[in-house]
N, C-alpha and C positions, 0 to 999 in steps of 0.2 A: 394258193399255190398247191399243185399236186404233182407228185412224182409219178410219171407214167411208166418208167422203165429204168432199171439199173443192171449193169453187168460190169465186170472188171474194166475200169478205165472209161466207162461211158455212163451217162445218165441223161434221161429225157424228163424235162420239167415243163409242164403246161405246153407240150408239143415241141419244145425247143431242145436240141441236143447240145450237150456239153462234154468235153473230154479232159477237163481239168478239175481239180478240187473246187468245191463250191460252198458258199454259205447261202442258205435259202431264208430270206426274210419274208414277212407276211406280204410285202408289196414288190419284192424284186429279188433277183439272183445276182450274187457277186461271184463271177467265175474267175477272178484274179486272186483268190485267197491262197496264201501260202504261209507257212509257219517259219518262225525263227530257226527251228530245227525240224526238218521235214517229217520225221516220224514221232514227234513229241508235241503235245499241245501245252504251251506255256501261257502264263497269265498275260504276257504282252501280246499274244496272238488274238486276244479277245476284245481288244479296244472297241472296235466297231460294234461288236455284239453287245457289249455292255451299254453303249450309248443308245441302243435300240429299246431298252427297257423291257426285254422279254422276261417271261416267268419260267420258261422251260428251254433248255438247250439240249438238243439231241446231237450227239457226236457220233459220226460214222468212222470207226477206227480202221477201215480198210476191208478189203475182201477177205483177208486172213487175220484181221485184228492186229496189224503191225504197229499202228500208231498208238502211242501210250498217252494216257491222261494221268500225269503225276498227282500224288496226294495233295501237294500244295495248290495245284490248280483246282482240284475238287473242293478243298476247304475254302479257297477264295470265292468260288461261285456260291457255295453255301452261305458264306457271310454276306454276300450281296443279295441273298434271297432268290437265287436262281437254281431251279432243280436241274440237275445234270443226269442225262440218260446216255450212257456210252455203250454202244453195241457195234458189232461188226456191221459194215455199211448196208448189206442187204436187209438185215433186221432193223437198222436205223431208218431206212427208207419206208418200211412198212409202218413203223411206229410214228414217223412224221405224218404219214397220210392219215392215220387214225386220230392224231391229236391236233393237226394243223388248223382245224376249223375255229379254234378259240382265238386265233390272231395273235397270241402272245407266245408262239412257239417258233424257234429258230432251229435250223439244222445246219451243222458244219460237217461236211462229208468229204472224207478222204476216199478217192475212187479206186485207187490201186492197192497193192500190197495188203 
């Protein structure tokens, strides 16, 4: 998977456009992702991600970094052996493209705010 383009509220992945928050798995895109609390990434928001057995989770916190990753979520991921990289979404998309070749990288991207 490759991110072709990102701007506030829009992303193009492998030539397909999306206008809602997404999770990019090595083999598919989940465009129905939403969190328990819109601008906070809680542990319960990670269920499908955890089942995927990824080694790296790249979180796009929004165009302005509005989405928060609480300390307890960071610690939970660390205990599960998952490296967390949380960046504003523009930077997260670039990082995903650099690291995605390994196949064990997932990106959870908030496209607005």
